[in-house]
C-alpha positions as CSV (number, residue, x, y, z in Angstrom):
1,M,-4.6,-4.4,-17.4
2,N,-2.6,-3.5,-14.4
3,R,0.4,-5.6,-13.5
4,I,2.1,-6.2,-10.2
5,L,5.3,-7.9,-9.0
6,L,5.1,-10.2,-6.0
7,I,8.4,-11.2,-4.4
8,D,7.8,-13.9,-1.8
9,D,9.3,-17.4,-1.3
10,D,6.0,-18.8,-0.1
11,K,4.9,-20.4,-3.4
12,E,1.4,-21.4,-2.2
13,L,0.6,-17.8,-1.0
14,C,1.9,-16.4,-4.3
15,A,-0.4,-18.7,-6.2
16,L,-3.4,-17.7,-4.1
17,I,-2.7,-14.0,-4.4
18,K,-2.2,-14.3,-8.2
19,K,-5.5,-16.1,-8.6
20,S,-7.3,-13.6,-6.3
21,V,-6.1,-10.3,-7.9
22,L,-6.8,-11.7,-11.4
23,Q,-10.5,-11.3,-10.5
24,E,-9.7,-7.5,-10.2
25,N,-8.2,-7.5,-13.7
26,I,-4.7,-7.4,-12.3
27,E,-1.9,-9.7,-13.6
28,T,0.8,-10.9,-11.2
29,D,4.4,-11.9,-11.8
30,C,5.7,-14.1,-9.0
31,C,9.4,-14.3,-8.0
32,Y,10.7,-16.5,-5.1
33,L,14.1,-14.8,-4.8
34,G,15.0,-11.1,-4.6
35,K,17.5,-11.1,-7.4
36,E,14.9,-12.7,-9.7
37,G,12.5,-10.0,-8.7
38,L,14.9,-7.2,-9.4
39,I,15.5,-8.6,-12.9
40,K,11.8,-8.7,-13.6
41,L,11.4,-5.1,-12.4
42,R,14.2,-4.1,-14.8
43,D,12.6,-5.8,-17.8
44,H,8.9,-5.0,-17.2
45,K,6.6,-2.2,-16.2
46,Y,4.6,-2.7,-13.0
47,Q,2.2,-0.5,-11.1
48,L,3.1,-2.1,-7.7
49,V,5.6,-4.3,-5.9
50,I,4.6,-6.6,-3.1
51,L,7.6,-7.7,-1.0
52,D,8.1,-10.1,1.9
53,I,10.6,-9.1,4.5
54,S,11.7,-12.6,5.3
55,M,13.5,-13.8,2.1
56,P,16.5,-16.1,1.4
57,E,19.7,-14.6,0.1
58,L,18.6,-10.9,-0.2
59,D,16.1,-10.0,2.5
60,G,13.2,-7.6,2.0
61,F,15.1,-4.6,3.3
62,E,18.0,-5.1,0.9
63,I,15.6,-5.6,-2.0
64,L,13.6,-2.5,-1.1
65,E,16.8,-0.4,-0.9
66,R,17.8,-1.5,-4.5
67,I,14.2,-0.8,-5.7
68,R,14.3,2.7,-4.3
69,E,17.7,3.5,-5.9
70,R,15.9,3.4,-9.3
71,Y,12.1,3.2,-9.1
72,N,9.3,5.3,-7.6
73,L,6.5,2.9,-7.9
74,P,4.6,1.9,-4.7
75,V,5.9,-0.9,-2.5
76,L,3.7,-2.9,-0.1
77,M,5.7,-5.0,2.4
78,F,4.6,-8.1,4.3
79,T,5.8,-8.2,7.9
80,A,5.4,-10.7,10.8
81,K,2.7,-10.1,13.3
82,N,3.6,-7.6,16.1
83,D,7.0,-6.9,14.4
84,H,6.8,-3.2,15.0
85,I,10.6,-2.6,14.4
86,S,10.4,-4.1,10.9
87,K,7.3,-2.1,10.0
88,V,9.0,1.2,11.0
89,R,12.3,0.2,9.3
90,G,10.5,-0.6,6.1
91,L,8.5,2.6,6.1
92,R,11.6,4.6,6.7
93,A,13.4,2.8,3.9
94,G,10.7,3.8,1.4
95,A,7.9,1.3,1.7
96,D,4.5,2.8,1.0
97,D,2.4,0.5,3.1
98,Y,2.7,-2.8,5.0
99,L,0.5,-5.8,5.9
100,T,1.1,-8.3,8.6
101,K,0.9,-12.0,8.0
102,P,-1.5,-13.7,8.3
103,F,-4.0,-11.4,6.6
104,E,-7.4,-11.5,5.0
105,M,-7.3,-11.5,1.2
106,D,-10.0,-8.9,1.0
107,E,-7.8,-6.5,2.9
108,L,-4.8,-7.2,0.7
109,I,-6.8,-6.6,-2.5
110,A,-8.2,-3.3,-1.0
111,R,-4.7,-2.1,-0.3
112,I,-3.4,-3.1,-3.8
113,L,-6.2,-1.3,-5.5
114,S,-5.7,1.8,-3.3
115,L,-2.0,2.0,-4.0
116,I,-2.4,1.4,-7.8
117,R,-5.2,4.1,-7.9
118,R,-3.0,6.7,-6.2
119,Y,0.0,5.8,-8.4
120,T,-1.9,6.2,-11.7
121,R,-4.4,9.0,-11.0
122,F,-2.1,11.8,-12.1
123,N,-1.3,10.1,-15.4
124,R,-4.8,10.0,-16.8
125,P,-5.4,11.5,-20.2
126,G,-6.7,15.1,-20.0
127,E,-5.6,15.6,-16.4
128,I,-5.2,19.3,-15.7
129,P,-1.7,20.2,-14.5
130,E,-1.6,21.6,-11.0
131,T,1.4,23.3,-9.5
132,V,1.9,24.4,-5.9
133,E,4.8,26.8,-5.2
134,F,6.3,28.2,-2.0
135,D,9.5,29.8,-1.1
136,G,12.2,27.5,-2.7
137,L,9.7,24.7,-3.2
138,K,7.7,23.7,-6.3
139,I,5.3,20.8,-6.3
140,D,4.0,19.7,-9.8
141,A,1.0,17.4,-9.4
142,D,0.9,16.6,-13.1
143,S,4.4,15.3,-13.4
144,R,4.7,14.4,-9.7
145,M,8.1,16.3,-9.7
146,V,9.3,18.3,-6.7
147,T,11.9,21.1,-6.9
148,S,13.6,22.2,-3.7
149,V,17.0,23.6,-2.6
150,N,18.2,20.0,-2.8
151,G,17.4,19.6,-6.5
152,I,14.6,18.2,-8.7
153,F,13.2,14.8,-8.1
154,E,10.2,12.5,-8.2
155,L,8.8,11.3,-4.8
156,P,7.4,7.9,-4.2
157,P,3.5,7.8,-4.2
158,K,2.8,8.1,-0.5
159,E,5.4,10.8,0.0
160,F,4.1,12.9,-2.8
161,D,0.5,12.5,-1.8
162,L,1.2,13.5,1.8
163,L,3.3,16.5,0.8
164,L,0.7,17.7,-1.7
165,F,-2.1,17.3,0.8
166,C,-0.3,19.3,3.4
167,A,0.8,22.0,1.0
168,S,-2.8,22.3,-0.3
169,H,-3.9,23.2,3.2
170,Q,-1.2,25.9,3.9
171,G,-1.3,27.2,7.4
172,K,-4.0,24.8,8.6
173,I,-3.2,22.4,11.4
174,L,-3.9,18.9,10.2
175,T,-4.5,16.1,12.7
176,K,-2.9,12.8,12.1
177,Q,-6.3,11.4,11.5
178,Q,-7.0,13.9,8.7
179,I,-3.7,13.2,7.0
180,Y,-4.0,9.5,7.3
181,E,-7.6,9.3,5.9
182,A,-6.8,11.7,3.1
183,V,-3.6,9.9,2.0
184,W,-4.4,6.3,2.8
185,K,-8.1,6.6,1.9
186,E,-9.1,4.4,4.8
187,P,-10.3,4.8,8.4
188,Y,-7.6,6.0,10.9
189,V,-6.5,3.2,13.2
190,Y,-4.0,5.1,15.4
191,D,-1.0,3.9,13.5
192,D,1.1,7.0,13.5
193,S,4.4,5.3,12.5
194,N,3.3,5.5,8.8
195,I,2.9,9.2,8.9
196,M,6.0,9.9,11.0
197,A,8.2,7.8,8.8
198,I,7.0,9.4,5.6
199,I,7.3,12.9,6.9
200,S,10.8,12.2,8.0
201,R,11.7,11.0,4.5
202,I,10.1,14.0,2.9
203,R,12.0,16.4,5.2
204,K,15.3,14.9,4.3
205,K,14.6,15.5,0.6
206,I,13.0,19.0,0.6
207,E,14.5,20.7,3.6
208,E,17.8,22.5,3.8
209,N,17.9,21.6,7.5
210,P,15.7,18.6,8.2
211,G,16.2,18.9,11.9
212,N,14.7,22.4,11.8
213,P,12.1,22.1,9.0
214,K,10.8,25.1,7.2
215,Y,7.8,23.5,5.4
216,I,6.1,20.7,7.3
217,Q,6.1,21.7,10.9
218,T,5.1,19.4,13.9
219,I,2.3,20.6,16.1
220,K,3.0,18.6,19.3
221,G,0.2,16.3,20.4
222,I,-2.0,17.2,17.4
223,G,-0.4,16.7,14.0
224,Y,1.3,18.8,11.4
225,R,1.0,22.2,9.6
226,F,2.5,23.4,6.3
227,N,4.1,26.7,7.2
228,N,2.1,29.6,5.9
229,E,4.9,32.1,6.2
230,V,7.3,30.7,3.6
């Protein structure tokens, strides 16, 4: 059974989410303070963390920063309606997705299932290893490890999926819609901040000079292209 960690001080909402996802065979541990959540994360194995931005003591951004220092599991953040700044800040800090409050429970469950599916799909028994290599860059789809001039590391789920998708279409101009629907597995809704934030984080990790990227290049007004000349 999959297990998720929910960090939110709204006890009624936590109880509702816990009851709803149990119908999808997903167990939920609820924490109402960030420090409590970090202890749970240290002591248990989870497939997903759901994190509210507005929290007492440690806010959601501080909790996310501490999570990203040690863990690569997907993080879904709850944000306030029309709070575009928090959405972008969360994505740039390492969140994999966000959902604005109030939300429909069906949408939350769909996002949870999608994030867990992408996180676990490369760890299935019998999965055939796949390695994509370019000049100075190696992407191992089996271990989800990336080797670049900056070292060897494991990318968070969304970052890895986006990098692998672009690299698998070397030289092809990919629209933002194509990237979004391939990585998020849902219809494109003209929300480019997700893509831009994740590509920015990827560049900082794999590029020698993120300001002049060698691998994922921006095609102005269209989307991105993985350089076919490396």
